[in-house]
C-alpha positions as CSV (number, residue, x, y, z in Angstrom):
1,X,30.3,-38.6,77.1
2,X,28.1,-38.9,74.1
3,X,30.8,-35.9,72.5
4,X,33.2,-38.3,73.3
5,X,31.8,-41.6,71.1
6,X,33.1,-42.0,67.7
7,X,29.0,-41.6,65.5
8,X,28.6,-38.3,67.6
9,X,31.9,-37.3,66.1
10,X,31.0,-38.2,63.0
11,X,27.2,-36.6,63.3
12,X,29.5,-33.5,63.9
13,X,31.8,-33.5,61.8
14,X,28.9,-33.8,58.9
15,X,27.0,-31.1,60.5
16,X,30.0,-29.0,60.1
17,X,30.3,-29.9,56.9
18,X,26.8,-28.9,55.6
19,X,27.4,-25.9,57.3
20,X,30.5,-25.0,55.2
21,X,28.9,-26.4,51.8
22,X,25.2,-23.7,53.0
23,X,28.0,-20.7,53.4
24,X,29.2,-21.3,50.3
25,X,26.0,-21.8,48.2
26,X,25.3,-18.4,50.2
27,X,28.5,-16.4,49.0
28,X,28.3,-18.4,45.5
29,X,24.6,-16.4,45.1
30,X,25.8,-13.2,46.2
31,X,28.7,-13.4,43.9
32,X,26.5,-14.3,41.3
33,X,24.1,-11.3,42.5
34,X,26.8,-8.8,42.7
35,X,27.5,-10.0,38.8
36,X,24.6,-9.5,37.3
37,X,24.2,-6.1,39.6
38,X,27.5,-4.9,37.6
39,X,25.4,-6.1,34.3
40,X,22.7,-4.1,34.9
41,X,24.7,-1.3,36.2
42,X,27.3,-1.5,32.7
43,X,24.1,-2.1,30.5
44,X,21.9,0.9,32.0
45,X,25.7,2.7,32.1
46,X,25.7,1.2,28.2
47,X,22.0,2.3,27.1
48,X,22.4,5.9,28.7
49,X,25.5,6.7,27.0
50,X,24.3,5.1,23.3
51,X,22.2,8.0,22.3
52,X,25.7,9.7,22.5
53,X,28.1,7.2,20.7
54,X,27.3,7.1,17.2
55,X,27.4,3.6,15.7
56,X,30.1,2.3,13.4
57,X,28.3,2.0,10.2
58,X,30.4,2.7,6.6
59,X,28.9,5.1,4.7
60,X,27.2,3.0,1.6
61,X,26.9,0.0,3.9
62,X,23.5,-2.1,2.9
63,X,20.7,-2.0,6.2
64,X,18.4,-4.9,5.9
65,X,15.0,-4.4,6.7
66,X,12.1,-7.1,7.3
67,X,8.7,-6.2,7.5
68,X,5.6,-9.2,7.2
69,X,2.7,-7.5,5.8
70,X,-0.5,-8.4,4.8
71,X,-3.9,-6.7,3.6
72,X,-4.8,-3.6,2.3
73,X,-4.3,-1.9,5.6
74,X,-1.4,-3.3,6.6
75,X,-0.3,-2.2,3.0
76,X,-0.9,1.6,4.2
77,X,0.5,1.5,7.3
78,X,3.8,0.3,6.3
79,X,4.1,2.9,3.1
80,X,4.3,5.3,6.5
81,X,6.8,3.1,8.0
82,X,9.1,3.4,4.8
83,X,8.7,7.0,4.4
84,X,9.5,7.8,7.8
85,X,12.8,5.1,7.0
86,X,13.5,7.0,3.9
87,X,13.3,10.6,5.2
88,X,16.1,9.7,7.6
89,X,18.4,7.6,5.6
90,X,22.1,8.0,4.8
91,X,22.6,4.1,3.2
92,X,21.0,1.5,0.7
93,X,18.4,-0.2,1.8
94,X,17.0,-3.7,1.1
95,X,13.4,-4.1,2.3
96,X,12.6,-8.2,3.0
97,X,8.5,-8.3,2.5
98,X,6.9,-11.5,3.7
99,X,3.6,-11.1,2.0
100,X,0.0,-12.3,1.0
101,X,-1.3,-12.2,-2.6
102,X,-2.5,-8.4,-1.6
103,X,0.0,-7.1,0.2
104,X,2.2,-8.7,-2.6
105,X,0.5,-6.6,-5.7
106,X,0.2,-3.8,-4.2
107,X,3.6,-3.1,-2.3
108,X,5.8,-4.7,-5.8
109,X,3.7,-2.3,-7.7
110,X,4.1,1.0,-5.5
111,X,7.9,0.1,-4.9
112,X,8.3,-0.4,-9.1
113,X,6.7,2.8,-9.5
114,X,8.5,4.6,-7.0
115,X,11.8,4.0,-8.6
116,X,13.5,4.8,-5.2
117,X,17.2,5.2,-5.5
118,X,19.3,3.5,-3.4
119,X,16.4,0.8,-2.5
120,X,15.9,-2.8,-3.2
121,X,13.4,-4.5,-2.3
122,X,12.7,-8.7,-2.2
123,X,8.8,-10.5,-1.7
124,X,8.4,-13.9,0.3
125,X,5.5,-16.0,-0.2
126,X,3.7,-16.0,3.3
127,X,1.4,-18.6,2.6
128,X,4.5,-21.2,2.2
129,X,5.7,-20.5,5.5
130,X,2.2,-20.3,7.5
131,X,2.8,-25.0,7.8
132,X,5.5,-22.9,10.0
133,X,3.3,-21.9,12.6
134,X,-0.4,-22.7,11.7
135,X,-0.5,-25.4,14.9
136,X,0.2,-22.7,16.8
137,X,-3.7,-21.1,18.4
138,X,-2.7,-17.8,18.1
139,X,-6.3,-15.1,19.7
140,X,-4.2,-12.1,18.7
141,X,-5.4,-10.0,16.5
142,X,-2.7,-10.0,13.9
143,X,-3.9,-13.8,13.0
144,X,-1.5,-16.0,12.0
145,X,0.7,-13.3,10.1
146,X,1.5,-12.5,14.2
147,X,3.5,-15.3,14.3
148,X,5.2,-14.8,10.7
149,X,8.8,-13.5,12.0
150,X,9.7,-16.7,14.3
151,X,10.3,-18.1,10.2
152,X,12.6,-15.9,9.1
153,X,16.2,-17.3,9.6
154,X,14.1,-20.0,7.4
155,X,12.4,-17.1,5.2
156,X,15.1,-15.1,4.2
157,X,18.0,-16.1,1.6
158,X,20.5,-18.2,3.6
159,X,23.6,-15.9,3.1
160,X,21.6,-12.7,4.7
161,X,23.6,-12.2,8.1
162,X,21.7,-10.2,9.8
163,X,17.9,-7.8,9.9
164,X,16.3,-5.4,11.3
165,X,12.9,-6.6,11.6
166,X,9.9,-4.0,12.3
167,X,6.0,-3.9,12.8
168,X,3.7,-1.9,10.1
169,X,2.9,0.1,12.8
170,X,6.0,1.6,13.6
171,X,7.1,5.5,12.8
172,X,10.9,5.8,12.7
173,X,12.2,9.6,14.3
174,X,15.7,9.2,13.3
175,X,18.4,7.2,11.3
176,X,17.5,3.3,10.9
177,X,21.8,3.1,10.8
178,X,22.1,4.2,13.9
179,X,19.7,1.2,15.1
180,X,21.2,-1.4,12.4
181,X,24.8,0.7,14.3
182,X,24.0,-1.7,17.3
183,X,23.9,-5.0,16.1
184,X,28.2,-4.4,16.7
185,X,27.6,-4.3,20.1
186,X,26.2,-7.7,21.2
187,X,28.8,-9.9,22.6
188,X,29.8,-13.3,20.9
189,X,26.5,-15.1,22.1
190,X,23.4,-12.8,21.7
191,X,21.6,-13.1,19.2
192,X,18.3,-11.2,19.3
193,X,18.2,-7.5,20.6
194,X,15.1,-6.2,21.8
195,X,13.4,-3.5,24.5
196,X,12.0,-4.0,27.0
197,X,7.6,-4.5,27.4
198,X,6.9,-0.8,28.6
199,X,3.7,-2.5,29.5
200,X,2.7,-4.8,33.0
201,X,1.7,-7.4,30.6
202,X,4.3,-10.3,31.1
203,X,4.2,-9.5,35.0
204,X,0.1,-11.0,35.3
205,X,-0.9,-7.8,37.8
206,X,-3.0,-6.1,34.7
207,X,-6.2,-7.6,36.0
208,X,-7.5,-10.9,38.5
209,X,-6.6,-14.3,36.9
210,X,-4.9,-12.3,34.4
211,X,-1.9,-15.3,33.5
212,X,0.7,-14.5,31.0
213,X,3.4,-16.1,29.4
214,X,6.8,-16.7,30.8
215,X,9.1,-13.7,30.2
216,X,12.4,-12.6,31.8
217,X,11.2,-9.6,34.4
218,X,9.0,-7.6,32.1
219,X,9.4,-9.3,29.1
220,X,10.6,-7.4,25.8
221,X,8.4,-6.3,22.9
222,X,8.6,-7.7,19.3
223,X,7.9,-4.4,17.6
224,X,11.4,-4.0,16.8
225,X,14.3,-7.0,16.8
226,X,17.7,-7.3,15.8
227,X,18.1,-10.7,14.0
228,X,21.3,-11.9,13.9
229,X,20.2,-14.6,11.6
230,X,23.9,-16.3,10.5
231,X,24.3,-17.1,14.4
232,X,20.1,-17.9,15.3
233,X,20.3,-20.8,12.0
234,X,24.3,-21.5,14.1
235,X,22.5,-22.0,17.3
236,X,19.2,-24.2,16.0
237,X,16.8,-21.3,16.2
238,X,13.8,-22.6,14.3
239,X,14.1,-26.3,16.6
240,X,14.5,-24.4,19.9
241,X,11.5,-21.7,19.1
242,X,9.4,-24.7,18.7
243,X,10.3,-26.7,21.0
244,X,9.5,-24.0,23.9
245,X,6.1,-23.2,21.8
246,X,5.7,-26.6,22.4
247,X,6.2,-26.7,26.0
248,X,4.3,-23.5,27.1
249,X,1.2,-24.5,25.0
250,X,0.8,-27.9,26.9
251,X,-0.5,-25.3,30.1
252,X,-0.9,-21.7,28.3
253,X,-3.4,-23.6,25.1
254,X,-2.5,-19.9,23.3
255,X,-0.8,-17.5,22.1
256,X,-2.1,-13.5,23.5
257,X,1.0,-11.9,22.1
258,X,1.5,-14.0,18.6
259,X,5.4,-14.6,18.4
260,X,5.8,-12.1,20.7
261,X,5.2,-14.5,23.9
262,X,7.1,-17.6,22.2
263,X,10.4,-15.0,22.2
264,X,9.7,-14.0,25.7
265,X,9.4,-17.5,27.1
266,X,12.5,-18.7,25.1
267,X,14.7,-15.6,26.2
268,X,13.6,-17.0,30.1
269,X,15.1,-19.8,29.0
270,X,18.2,-18.6,27.7
271,X,18.8,-15.0,28.6
272,X,22.1,-14.8,27.6
273,X,21.3,-14.8,23.8
274,X,19.6,-11.5,24.3
275,X,20.9,-7.9,23.8
276,X,18.8,-5.2,25.9
277,X,18.1,-2.3,23.5
278,X,17.6,1.6,25.1
279,X,13.6,1.6,25.3
280,X,14.2,4.9,23.1
281,X,14.4,2.1,20.2
282,X,10.6,1.2,20.4
283,X,8.3,3.7,22.1
284,X,5.5,1.4,23.1
285,X,1.8,3.0,23.1
286,X,0.1,0.7,23.8
287,X,-3.4,0.8,25.9
288,X,-1.0,-0.2,29.4
289,X,2.1,1.7,28.2
290,X,5.0,3.5,31.0
291,X,6.9,4.7,27.9
292,X,7.1,8.3,29.9
293,X,9.0,6.7,32.0
294,X,11.6,5.9,29.2
295,X,12.4,9.5,28.2
296,X,12.2,12.9,29.8
297,X,13.0,14.7,26.2
298,X,10.8,13.6,23.3
299,X,14.0,14.7,21.3
300,X,16.1,11.7,22.6
301,X,13.3,9.5,21.3
302,X,14.1,7.0,17.9
303,X,11.3,4.9,17.2
304,X,7.8,5.4,18.1
305,X,5.5,1.8,18.0
306,X,1.4,2.2,17.4
307,X,0.8,-0.7,18.9
308,X,-2.6,-0.7,20.2
309,X,-5.2,-2.0,18.4
310,X,-6.1,1.9,19.3
311,X,-3.6,3.0,17.3
312,X,-3.7,6.9,17.4
313,X,-6.2,7.3,20.4
314,X,-4.0,5.7,22.4
315,X,-3.2,8.0,26.0
316,X,-0.2,9.6,26.7
317,X,0.8,12.7,27.6
318,X,2.8,13.5,24.8
319,X,0.2,11.9,21.8
320,X,-0.2,14.9,20.4
321,X,3.4,15.0,19.7
322,X,3.6,11.6,18.4
323,X,0.2,12.0,16.3
324,X,2.0,14.8,14.5
325,X,5.6,13.0,14.0
326,X,3.1,9.6,12.4
327,X,1.0,12.1,10.5
328,X,3.6,13.8,8.9
329,X,5.1,11.0,7.5
330,X,1.8,9.7,6.5
331,X,1.1,12.9,4.2
332,X,4.7,13.5,3.6
333,X,4.9,13.9,0.1
334,X,6.5,10.3,-1.5
335,X,7.8,12.0,-4.6
336,X,10.9,14.2,-2.3
337,X,11.7,10.8,-1.4
338,X,13.8,9.6,-4.5
339,X,16.6,11.7,-4.0
340,X,20.3,10.0,-4.8
341,X,22.4,9.1,-2.3
342,X,25.8,10.8,-3.5
343,X,28.1,8.8,-3.2
344,X,27.2,5.6,-2.8
345,X,26.6,3.1,-5.9
346,X,23.2,3.1,-7.2
347,X,22.2,-0.5,-9.9
348,X,19.0,1.3,-11.6
349,X,16.3,-1.2,-12.5
350,X,15.9,-1.8,-16.4
351,X,12.6,0.5,-16.7
352,X,14.6,2.5,-14.9
353,X,17.2,3.1,-17.5
354,X,15.0,3.3,-20.2
355,X,13.3,6.1,-18.3
356,X,16.6,8.4,-18.2
357,X,17.2,7.1,-21.6
358,X,14.3,8.2,-23.4
359,X,14.4,11.5,-21.1
360,X,17.8,12.4,-22.0
361,X,16.3,12.2,-26.0
362,X,14.1,15.0,-25.2
363,X,14.7,18.3,-26.3
364,X,14.6,21.2,-24.5
365,X,14.3,24.0,-27.0
366,X,10.8,21.8,-28.5
367,X,7.6,24.4,-27.9
368,X,6.2,20.7,-26.9
369,X,8.9,20.0,-24.4
370,X,6.6,20.1,-21.2
371,X,3.6,17.4,-22.9
372,X,6.5,15.5,-24.1
373,X,8.2,15.4,-20.5
374,X,5.2,14.4,-18.9
375,X,4.2,11.0,-20.6
376,X,7.6,9.8,-19.4
377,X,6.9,11.2,-15.9
378,X,6.7,8.2,-13.3
379,X,3.8,8.0,-11.3
380,X,3.7,6.1,-7.7
381,X,0.0,4.2,-8.0
382,X,-0.8,2.3,-4.6
383,X,-3.5,-0.1,-6.0
384,X,-6.6,-1.4,-4.1
385,X,-6.1,1.3,-1.1
386,X,-9.1,0.0,0.6
387,X,-10.6,-3.5,0.8
388,X,-11.2,-5.2,-2.1
389,X,-12.9,-8.6,-2.4
390,X,-15.1,-9.6,-5.5
391,X,-15.1,-12.8,-6.6
392,X,-15.9,-12.1,-11.3
393,X,-18.4,-14.0,-13.2
394,X,-17.5,-15.4,-16.8
395,X,-20.0,-12.0,-18.2
396,X,-19.5,-9.6,-15.5
397,X,-18.3,-6.7,-16.3
398,X,-16.6,-3.8,-14.5
399,X,-17.5,0.4,-14.5
400,X,-13.8,1.9,-14.9
401,X,-13.4,5.8,-14.6
402,X,-10.5,8.1,-12.9
403,X,-11.3,11.4,-10.9
404,X,-9.4,13.7,-9.1
405,X,-10.3,15.6,-5.3
406,X,-12.6,17.7,-7.2
407,X,-15.0,14.8,-8.5
408,X,-15.1,12.8,-4.9
409,X,-18.2,14.0,-4.3
410,X,-19.9,11.8,-7.4
411,X,-18.9,8.2,-5.7
412,X,-21.6,7.8,-3.4
413,X,-23.7,8.4,-6.3
414,X,-22.6,6.4,-8.4
415,X,-22.1,3.6,-6.2
416,X,-26.0,4.1,-6.1
417,X,-26.9,3.5,-9.5
418,X,-24.3,0.7,-10.4
419,X,-24.5,-2.5,-7.8
420,X,-21.4,-4.1,-10.0
421,X,-17.4,-4.3,-9.4
422,X,-16.3,-0.9,-10.1
423,X,-11.9,0.4,-11.1
424,X,-11.5,3.9,-10.1
425,X,-8.0,5.3,-10.7
426,X,-7.6,8.6,-8.3
427,X,-5.4,11.0,-9.1
428,X,-3.9,12.9,-5.3
429,X,-1.5,14.0,-3.4
430,X,-0.3,12.4,-0.7
431,X,-2.4,14.3,2.4
432,X,-5.8,14.4,-0.1
433,X,-5.3,10.5,-0.6
434,X,-5.5,10.1,3.9
435,X,-8.3,13.0,2.9
436,X,-10.5,10.8,0.7
437,X,-9.7,7.9,3.0
438,X,-11.3,9.3,5.8
439,X,-14.2,10.6,3.5
440,X,-14.4,6.6,2.1
441,X,-14.8,5.8,6.0
442,X,-16.9,7.8,6.7
443,X,-19.5,7.3,4.2
444,X,-22.3,4.3,5.2
445,X,-22.4,3.8,1.0
446,X,-18.8,3.7,0.4
447,X,-17.4,2.1,3.4
448,X,-19.6,-0.9,2.3
449,X,-18.9,-1.7,-0.5
450,X,-16.5,-4.1,-0.9
451,X,-16.2,-4.4,-4.7
452,X,-14.8,-0.7,-5.5
453,X,-11.3,-1.1,-6.6
454,X,-9.2,2.3,-5.1
455,X,-5.8,2.9,-6.8
456,X,-4.4,6.1,-5.9
457,X,-2.0,7.2,-8.9
458,X,0.7,10.2,-6.9
459,X,0.4,13.5,-8.4
460,X,3.4,14.8,-10.4
461,X,4.1,17.2,-12.4
462,X,2.1,20.3,-14.2
463,X,-0.2,18.3,-16.3
464,X,-3.0,16.0,-15.1
465,X,-2.1,12.7,-16.7
466,X,-5.3,12.0,-18.0
467,X,-5.0,8.5,-20.0
468,X,-1.8,7.3,-17.5
469,X,-4.8,7.4,-14.8
470,X,-7.3,5.4,-17.2
471,X,-4.9,2.8,-17.4
472,X,-5.0,2.0,-14.1
473,X,-7.9,1.7,-13.6
474,X,-8.7,0.0,-16.9
475,X,-5.9,-2.6,-15.7
476,X,-7.0,-3.4,-12.4
477,X,-10.2,-4.1,-13.5
478,X,-11.2,-8.0,-12.8
479,X,-14.2,-8.6,-14.9
480,X,-13.3,-9.8,-18.5
481,X,-15.7,-6.8,-19.8
482,X,-15.4,-3.0,-19.0
483,X,-18.0,-0.2,-19.2
484,X,-15.4,3.0,-20.2
485,X,-17.2,6.3,-18.9
486,X,-16.3,9.4,-16.9
487,X,-17.0,9.8,-13.3
488,X,-19.2,12.6,-13.9
489,X,-21.7,10.7,-15.7
490,X,-24.7,8.7,-13.5
491,X,-25.6,5.4,-15.1
492,X,-29.0,4.2,-15.5
493,X,-30.6,2.4,-13.1
494,X,-30.4,-1.4,-13.9
495,X,-27.4,-0.9,-16.4
496,X,-25.2,-3.0,-14.6
497,X,-27.6,-5.7,-15.7
498,X,-28.8,-4.6,-18.8
499,X,-25.2,-4.6,-19.7
500,X,-24.4,-8.6,-18.7
501,X,-27.0,-9.3,-20.8
502,X,-26.6,-7.6,-23.8
503,X,-22.6,-9.2,-23.3
504,X,-24.2,-12.2,-23.6
505,X,-26.5,-11.7,-26.6
506,X,-23.8,-9.5,-28.6
507,X,-21.7,-12.5,-28.7
508,X,-19.0,-10.1,-27.4
509,X,-16.4,-13.3,-26.1
510,X,-16.0,-14.1,-29.5
511,X,-16.3,-10.5,-31.7
512,X,-15.2,-7.3,-31.7
513,X,-17.7,-5.2,-30.3
514,X,-17.6,-1.9,-28.6
515,X,-21.3,-1.2,-27.2
516,X,-22.2,2.1,-27.0
517,X,-24.1,3.1,-23.9
518,X,-26.3,7.0,-25.0
519,X,-24.7,10.2,-23.0
520,X,-27.0,13.2,-21.9
521,X,-26.9,15.9,-20.1
522,X,-28.1,18.3,-17.3
523,X,-27.1,21.6,-16.6
524,X,-29.4,21.2,-13.2
525,X,-27.7,20.7,-10.0
526,X,-31.0,18.9,-8.5
527,X,-32.0,16.3,-10.6
528,X,-35.2,13.9,-10.6
529,X,-33.2,10.8,-12.4
530,X,-35.6,9.3,-15.7
531,X,-36.2,5.3,-14.3
532,X,-36.9,4.8,-17.9
533,X,-36.1,5.8,-21.4
534,X,-39.7,6.8,-22.1
535,X,-39.3,9.0,-19.0
536,X,-35.8,10.3,-20.5
537,X,-37.2,10.9,-23.8
538,X,-40.4,12.7,-22.2
539,X,-37.8,15.5,-20.1
540,X,-35.3,15.5,-23.6
541,X,-38.3,16.9,-25.1
542,X,-39.7,19.6,-22.2
543,X,-35.8,20.3,-22.3
544,X,-34.7,19.0,-18.9
545,X,-31.9,17.4,-20.9
546,X,-29.9,17.2,-23.5
547,X,-27.6,15.2,-25.8
548,X,-24.4,15.5,-23.9
549,X,-22.3,18.6,-25.5
550,X,-25.1,19.3,-27.9
551,X,-24.3,22.5,-27.2
552,X,-20.4,22.8,-27.0
553,X,-18.9,19.7,-29.6
554,X,-21.8,18.2,-30.9
555,X,-19.3,16.1,-33.2
556,X,-18.2,14.3,-30.1
557,X,-21.5,12.5,-29.9
558,X,-24.0,13.1,-33.1
559,X,-22.5,9.6,-34.8
560,X,-24.6,7.7,-31.8
561,X,-27.6,9.1,-33.8
562,X,-29.9,9.8,-31.4
563,X,-32.8,10.3,-33.6
564,X,-32.6,6.4,-34.6
565,X,-32.2,6.0,-30.7
566,X,-35.5,7.4,-30.0
567,X,-37.4,4.5,-31.9
568,X,-34.2,1.8,-31.4
569,X,-35.6,-1.2,-30.0
570,X,-32.4,-3.3,-31.4
571,X,-28.5,-2.8,-31.6
572,X,-27.4,-0.7,-34.4
573,X,-24.2,-0.3,-35.7
574,X,-22.8,3.3,-36.2
575,X,-19.2,4.0,-38.4
576,X,-16.9,6.3,-37.1
577,X,-16.8,10.1,-37.7
578,X,-13.8,12.6,-36.8
579,X,-13.5,13.8,-32.9
580,X,-16.2,10.9,-32.1
581,X,-15.7,9.5,-28.3
582,X,-18.6,7.8,-27.4
583,X,-18.9,5.8,-24.1
584,X,-18.2,1.9,-24.3
585,X,-18.4,-1.6,-22.9
586,X,-15.5,-3.2,-24.3
587,X,-13.6,-6.6,-23.4
588,X,-11.0,-6.2,-21.1
589,X,-8.2,-6.8,-23.4
590,X,-8.9,-4.0,-26.0
591,X,-6.1,-1.2,-26.4
592,X,-4.6,1.3,-23.1
593,X,-5.5,4.6,-23.6
594,X,-2.5,6.9,-25.6
595,X,-0.4,8.7,-22.6
596,X,0.7,10.9,-24.8
597,X,-2.8,13.3,-24.6
598,X,-2.1,15.0,-20.7
599,X,-4.6,17.3,-19.7
600,X,-8.1,18.4,-21.7
601,X,-8.6,17.4,-25.4
602,X,-8.1,14.4,-27.4
603,X,-7.5,11.4,-24.7
604,X,-10.6,9.5,-25.8
605,X,-10.8,10.2,-29.5
606,X,-7.4,8.5,-29.6
607,X,-8.4,5.7,-28.1
608,X,-12.2,5.2,-30.4
609,X,-9.4,6.0,-32.9
610,X,-7.6,2.5,-32.2
611,X,-10.6,0.4,-31.5
612,X,-11.9,1.7,-34.9
613,X,-8.5,0.7,-36.4
614,X,-8.3,-2.9,-34.9
615,X,-11.6,-3.4,-36.5
616,X,-14.1,-3.0,-33.8
617,X,-17.9,-2.9,-34.6
618,X,-19.5,-0.1,-32.6
619,X,-23.1,-0.8,-31.4
620,X,-25.3,1.5,-29.8
621,X,-27.4,0.0,-27.1
622,X,-31.0,1.4,-27.7
623,X,-32.2,0.9,-23.8
624,X,-29.1,2.2,-22.7
625,X,-28.4,5.8,-21.3
626,X,-26.0,7.7,-18.5
627,X,-26.7,11.2,-18.0
628,X,-24.0,13.5,-17.5
629,X,-24.0,16.2,-14.2
630,X,-22.8,19.5,-13.8
631,X,-19.7,20.5,-12.1
632,X,-17.1,23.2,-12.4
633,X,-14.8,23.6,-15.2
634,X,-11.5,21.7,-15.3
635,X,-7.9,23.3,-14.9
636,X,-7.1,21.8,-17.9
637,X,-9.7,22.4,-20.2
638,X,-8.7,26.7,-18.8
639,X,-5.3,26.3,-19.8
640,X,-6.5,24.4,-23.1
641,X,-9.4,27.6,-23.1
642,X,-7.1,30.2,-22.4
643,X,-3.4,29.0,-24.0
644,X,-2.8,29.1,-28.3
645,X,0.6,26.6,-26.9
646,X,-1.3,24.6,-25.3
647,X,-3.4,24.3,-28.3
648,X,-1.0,24.5,-30.6
649,X,0.8,21.7,-29.1
650,X,-2.0,19.5,-29.0
651,X,-2.3,19.6,-32.6
652,X,0.9,18.7,-33.0
653,X,0.4,15.7,-30.9
654,X,-2.4,14.5,-33.0
655,X,-0.7,14.9,-35.9
656,X,2.4,12.2,-34.4
657,X,-0.6,10.1,-33.2
658,X,-1.4,9.7,-36.3
659,X,1.4,8.9,-38.2
660,X,1.8,6.6,-35.3
661,X,-1.6,5.1,-36.0
662,X,-0.1,4.9,-39.9
663,X,3.1,2.7,-39.1
664,X,1.1,0.5,-36.7
665,X,-1.8,-0.6,-38.9
666,X,-0.6,0.7,-42.1
667,X,-3.2,1.6,-45.4
668,X,-5.8,0.6,-43.7
669,X,-5.1,3.9,-41.0
670,X,-5.0,6.5,-43.5
671,X,-8.5,7.5,-43.0
672,X,-7.5,9.2,-39.7
673,X,-5.0,11.3,-41.6
674,X,-7.3,12.5,-44.3
675,X,-10.8,12.9,-42.2
676,X,-8.4,14.9,-39.9
677,X,-7.2,17.2,-42.9
678,X,-10.6,17.5,-44.0
679,X,-12.1,18.5,-41.6
């Protein structure tokens, strides 16, 4: 009877309608899951065929690559990344570097001297972007620079449509154009391309109470990103990521993985905006990596990402293969990457145009062609190869020297004898530079010195460009005064402080003076180094020490007047004489060394001659000395001694130098030409 009442009928109808709605919702969820499954299957199928399908990239299409790079170590890392990209590339490239002051100086000098065809480089000041992300607490070891990728829509040019964004610890095993081509596979809504994270970090099961930022499934790794900048700006990316970060920081308090946490939280809220890249575009060797599930054959890999703080020490069954790939590019001769991209127009820099014009003017039949060609060789220069931290004072002096691999053993001794700043230019191959790095990092003496600037001049050509290398060290000294020496000399103990006092006493800031430090030598590999001038004179009398080059080239240092020095108590002036080549302290704005002189012979003599032409007073210091330590003769001195054509060309270069000096300084320089003819 109750079922026949109007109330019962209404209730029954409501129950039926509710059930219908539940069934419809269940069906909708099933259809949604089916659709998502089909999308996943389609994406996986696309990923599997990604490798076999060549992306449509025009032959000369310009590819844009962005990196955030700060500090000395990251600047070294990014060079290896760039080498791996250049090795495989067949397209013009434009690198966009967001840098601090240190990385800007290092990389701008490197690329300017590298002169790679069809490569453009732009720099953006990271300091101007810090305020955009400095409000975000970040626990990641990358610090504030680990958040900079969030700002790229603002940092990069507004007309730049898309860019590949890379971490500095990336190694490419294929042509970057393949990755660039994936932009063409984005749907109209997709704005970011990423590879899935290959650890369980975002699943939150790595340890007890592990609470990662929210992410879609396993989340995504931001070591390799395809950014569709044009679309990101259109959807208001800057406001969107900021709102996401503000919301999540209310509960998370800080990021653990820097920009990656914020990218993932944003993607979870907006999954339609992400294009998932195949895993081989970012094989991650992190501490908890599952990257081995990404590939069956190592030949399938495209990009290796050393995203563990342990870097090359990470555990992976193929780590030896990955390490060898990385080391190949680490030690690869960067000069070989200067090859032209045939068929693609390349706008040369003014420096390159000038260099090519000078090369074309050379006469290949000239007997000294090799010497003249060497002067025009473009050497890559990597400034501040190791960390450098030093604030100079107004009377400060930098020891300036150059060396090659065979003089490396002198560095520790020099650092023990000279506590002040040092600027060293090292002439080395790429492989030797890495040997030096390992040597310096293993040395207790060297790794604790932060006031030594090491500048790598990479080998190229058949001669040692000694004066070019000296000039690199000289130009990168940061103190008002420089002590111009050679690396095989040990300064007396306390020379640094003595020279600083002498600089003030001689009023070097307002006068043109070159302070001569008398040079001595020993033929003994083991020497009890004299602790005073009196002890040195005693060793000189006993024959343990000699005045420098007394046996083979007395003219080089005889004008120092060692006899007078023995009893001198105050600085005394000496006059220039032919072939005089003392080691001197001068203001940093002194003339540079003449780079026509390569190998052995006249490289220092010409410099002292120009100091004299500029009317520097040569003042010998009475209580200063330095001692040359014995070593095997260099390859260049052997060539000088054995080759008459070598010596003949050196004489021709001398005459040309005299003529240039006369044109530059007028009649005052005629004495050098006269003196040379009277020898």
